[in-house]
C-alpha positions in Angstrom: 55.8 -50.2 -71.8 56.0 -47.1 -70.0 54.6 -47.0 -66.5 52.8 -44.1 -65.2 52.8 -42.9 -61.8 50.0 -40.8 -60.2 51.5 -37.9 -57.8 50.2 -37.8 -54.3 47.4 -35.0 -53.4 49.5 -31.8 -52.1 48.4 -30.8 -48.5 47.4 -27.5 -48.2 49.9 -25.6 -46.1 49.3 -24.9 -42.4 49.1 -21.4 -41.3 49.0 -20.0 -37.8 46.7 -16.9 -38.9 43.4 -17.0 -37.2 40.2 -16.7 -39.2 38.8 -13.2 -39.9 35.8 -12.4 -38.2 32.8 -11.7 -40.3 31.3 -9.0 -37.5 34.1 -6.6 -36.2 34.4 -7.2 -32.5 33.3 -4.3 -30.1 34.5 -3.7 -26.4 31.3 -3.4 -23.8 32.0 0.4 -23.5 32.0 0.9 -27.6 28.5 -1.1 -27.8 27.2 0.8 -25.1 28.0 4.1 -26.7 26.7 2.6 -30.1 23.3 1.9 -28.3 23.0 5.2 -26.9 24.3 6.9 -30.0 21.0 4.9 -31.8 18.5 5.8 -29.0 18.7 1.8 -27.6 17.9 1.8 -23.9 18.2 -1.6 -21.3 15.1 -3.4 -21.6 13.3 -3.0 -18.2 15.9 -0.3 -16.8 14.7 1.5 -13.9 14.2 5.4 -14.9 15.2 8.2 -12.9 12.6 9.1 -10.0 11.8 12.3 -11.8 11.1 10.3 -14.9 9.0 7.7 -12.9 6.9 10.3 -11.1 6.1 11.7 -14.6 5.1 8.2 -16.0 3.2 7.5 -13.0 1.4 10.6 -13.7 0.6 9.8 -17.3 -0.9 7.0 -16.1 -3.7 8.7 -13.7 -6.8 7.7 -15.8 -5.6 4.0 -15.9 -4.9 4.3 -12.0 -8.6 5.6 -11.6 -10.2 3.1 -13.7 -8.6 0.1 -12.7 -9.3 1.2 -9.0 -13.0 1.7 -9.7 -13.2 -1.7 -11.7 -11.6 -3.3 -8.9 -14.0 -2.0 -6.4 -17.1 -2.9 -8.7 -16.0 -6.3 -9.2 -14.9 -6.9 -5.3 -18.3 -8.0 -4.5 -20.0 -9.1 -8.1 -20.6 -12.7 -7.2 -22.4 -12.0 -3.7 -25.9 -11.9 -3.5 -26.2 -8.4 -1.6 -23.5 -6.9 -3.8 -21.7 -3.8 -3.3 -23.7 -3.8 0.3 -20.9 -5.4 1.9 -18.9 -2.7 1.7 -20.8 -1.2 4.4 -22.0 -4.3 6.2 -18.7 -5.7 6.5 -17.5 -3.0 8.9 -20.9 -2.7 10.9 -20.3 -6.4 11.5 -17.0 -6.2 12.8 -17.6 -3.4 15.1 -21.1 -5.6 16.2 -18.8 -8.1 16.8 -16.4 -6.0 19.2 -19.2 -4.1 20.6 -20.6 -7.5 22.3 -17.0 -8.8 23.3 -15.2 -5.6 24.3 -18.2 -3.5 25.2 -20.0 -6.3 26.9 -18.1 -9.0 27.8 -15.2 -7.1 29.0 -17.1 -3.9 29.8 -14.8 -1.6 28.2 -17.7 0.8 27.3 -17.9 1.6 31.3 -15.1 4.7 31.1 -15.9 5.6 27.5 -18.5 8.1 26.6 -20.2 8.0 23.2 -18.8 4.4 22.9 -20.9 3.0 20.1 -19.9 6.4 17.9 -16.2 5.8 19.7 -16.3 2.1 18.5 -17.8 2.4 15.0 -15.5 5.3 14.1 -12.2 3.5 15.1 -13.5 0.1 13.4 -14.2 2.2 10.0 -10.8 4.1 10.0 -8.7 1.0 11.3 -10.3 -1.0 8.4 -9.4 1.6 5.8 -5.4 1.0 6.7 -5.7 -2.7 7.0 -7.1 -3.1 3.9 -4.5 -1.1 2.3 -2.0 -2.9 3.7 -3.4 -6.3 2.7 -4.0 -5.3 -0.6 -0.8 -3.9 -1.3 0.6 -7.6 -0.3 -1.2 -8.8 -4.0 -0.2 -5.8 -6.1 2.1 -7.6 -7.7 1.7 -11.2 -7.2 -1.9 -10.8 -8.0 -1.3 -8.9 -11.3 1.3 -11.0 -12.6 -0.2 -11.5 -15.9 -0.5 -7.4 -16.2 2.9 -7.0 -15.6 4.8 -9.3 -17.6 2.8 -8.4 -20.5 2.7 -4.4 -20.6 5.2 -1.8 -19.8 4.0 1.1 -17.4 5.0 2.1 -14.1 4.5 -0.7 -11.3 3.6 1.6 -8.6 0.4 2.4 -10.5 -1.0 -0.9 -9.2 -0.7 -0.4 -5.0 -1.4 3.3 -5.7 -4.6 2.1 -7.8 -5.2 -0.4 -4.8 -5.2 2.0 -2.3 -7.6 4.2 -4.0 -9.8 1.6 -4.1 -9.8 1.3 -0.3 -10.4 5.3 -0.2 -12.9 5.0 -2.5 -14.7 2.2 -0.7 -14.1 3.9 3.0 -16.1 7.0 1.3 -18.7 5.2 0.4 -19.3 3.4 3.9 -18.9 6.7 5.4 -22.7 7.2 4.9 -23.4 4.5 7.0 -20.9 6.0 9.6 -22.7 9.6 9.4 -26.1 7.9 9.9 -24.7 5.7 12.9 -23.5 8.9 14.5 -26.8 11.0 13.9 -28.4 7.9 15.4 -26.5 8.3 18.6 -26.8 12.1 19.1 -23.5 13.3 17.2 -24.8 15.8 14.6 -23.1 17.4 12.2 -20.9 20.5 13.4 -17.8 22.6 12.0 -15.3 20.1 13.4 -16.6 17.7 10.8 -14.6 19.3 8.2 -11.4 18.3 10.1 -12.2 14.8 8.9 -11.0 16.0 5.6 -7.0 16.8 6.0 -7.1 13.6 8.4 -8.5 11.7 5.6 -6.1 12.9 3.1 -3.1 12.0 5.5 -3.9 8.9 6.2 -4.3 7.9 2.5 -1.0 9.0 1.9 0.4 7.0 4.9 -1.4 4.1 3.5 -0.5 4.3 0.3 3.0 4.4 1.2 3.0 1.6 3.5 0.8 -0.3 0.6 4.2 0.1 -1.5 6.1 -1.0 0.9 4.5 -4.6 1.6 3.8 -4.8 -2.2 7.8 -4.6 -2.7 8.7 -7.0 0.2 5.5 -9.7 -1.0 6.8 -9.7 -4.7 9.9 -11.3 -3.7 8.8 -13.1 -0.6 5.5 -14.4 -0.9 5.0 -15.3 2.8 4.7 -11.7 3.8 1.2 -12.1 2.5 0.6 -15.1 5.1 2.2 -13.1 7.9 0.6 -9.7 7.4 -2.8 -10.5 9.1 -1.0 -11.4 12.5 0.7 -8.4 12.3 -2.3 -6.2 11.5 -4.0 -8.0 14.3 -1.4 -7.0 16.7 -1.2 -3.5 15.8 -5.2 -3.2 15.8 -5.1 -4.4 19.6 -2.5 -1.5 19.8 -4.1 1.2 18.3 -7.3 1.8 20.7 -9.8 0.5 18.3 -12.1 -1.0 20.7 -11.0 0.9 23.8 -9.4 4.0 25.2 -5.9 3.9 25.1 -5.7 6.9 27.9 -8.3 5.3 29.8 -6.4 1.8 30.2 -2.8 3.1 30.9 -3.9 6.5 32.9 -0.5 7.0 35.0 0.4 3.0 35.0 3.3 1.9 33.0 6.2 3.2 31.6 5.8 6.8 30.4 7.5 5.9 27.1 5.1 3.0 26.5 2.1 5.4 26.9 3.6 8.0 24.6 4.7 4.8 21.5 0.9 3.6 21.8 -0.7 7.6 21.5 1.6 8.2 18.5 1.4 4.9 16.7 0.0 6.0 13.1 -3.1 4.4 13.6 -4.0 5.3 16.7 -3.2 8.8 15.4 -5.9 8.8 12.6 -8.7 7.4 14.3 -7.9 9.7 17.3 -8.2 12.6 14.7 -11.6 11.2 13.2 -12.9 10.6 16.6 -11.9 14.2 17.4 -14.1 15.4 14.2 -17.1 13.5 15.0 -17.5 13.0 18.5 -18.8 15.7 20.6 -17.4 14.3 24.1 -14.1 13.3 22.4 -11.9 16.4 23.4 -8.6 17.8 22.6 -7.2 16.4 25.8 -7.3 12.9 24.9 -5.2 13.7 21.6 -1.3 13.0 22.0 0.7 16.2 22.0 1.3 18.1 18.4 -1.2 15.6 17.1 -1.6 17.3 13.6 2.4 17.8 13.4 2.7 13.6 14.3 0.0 12.7 11.5 1.7 14.9 8.8 5.2 13.5 9.7 3.8 10.1 9.7 2.2 10.5 6.0 5.5 11.8 4.7 7.9 9.3 5.8 5.6 6.3 4.9 4.5 8.2 1.7 7.7 9.6 0.2 9.6 6.8 1.8 7.3 4.1 0.7 7.3 5.3 -2.9 11.1 5.6 -2.9 11.4 2.3 -1.4 9.5 0.9 -4.5 10.6 2.8 -7.0 14.2 1.3 -6.5 13.1 -2.0 -7.6 11.4 -0.9 -10.2 13.0 -3.1 -12.8 12.8 -6.0 -10.7 9.3 -6.7 -10.9 7.5 -9.8 -12.6 10.8 -11.8 -13.0 11.9 -14.7 -11.6 
């Protein structure tokens, strides 16, 4: 009998060669060039400043519609509705009149105190409301920011426009109060137009600054009311800075208080509307100061906001 033996299985030879990749490997620089060649860009990449401005201008109809919708919906749940747009600053003026005008007697050395006070309250409210709205521009619209691609500056610009619309709506009540206290329309009232334009640019730029800060640090929204309250007391809303300081205190402190932007815009509106508020009560070169504040905050705030365009809505 012949025995049959089974040959042991052969073991495949082991080689040192690496497996062939399914796809070619490219260096990062080659991938970037490939993407650029096919028109691909980084998702959420910040555009150039010029392109960003063009994109923002292209959304001007959205900005206007968004601002109007926000203004209409603001008091939609209240019984008095849009009347609160006028009632809110009027009630504030009434409280300030009682506390500062009657209790603290600041009206003693201020001629036409009621027009002086009401004008200050209305104009200050415009700035304060724009800044407060700016703190919620991104955080209050995260769903919109994360769902759609559009220049994020549209949001703080729209909210600042909303506050301007509200001020224009409220100016009707201010005019009636001024006439009721003997301040009748005159050519100087036209100065209110450039003053409001400069203030609107200033407010929009400042709104963009706080919008970026609050988007990364939500605590900014909690701190803002305290900052605004301090700023209001330093802006001569309820009293005359010139009367309170006079020749007392350091000259630099007086100049700083008179040239702070809120005081400048309030004084310009008082000069336009109130007969007894003369040019001697304005700080030197007041129009140059107002224009400077508008340009610094308007342009600077826009650039500062644009610098973080790709970060909004993330994290």
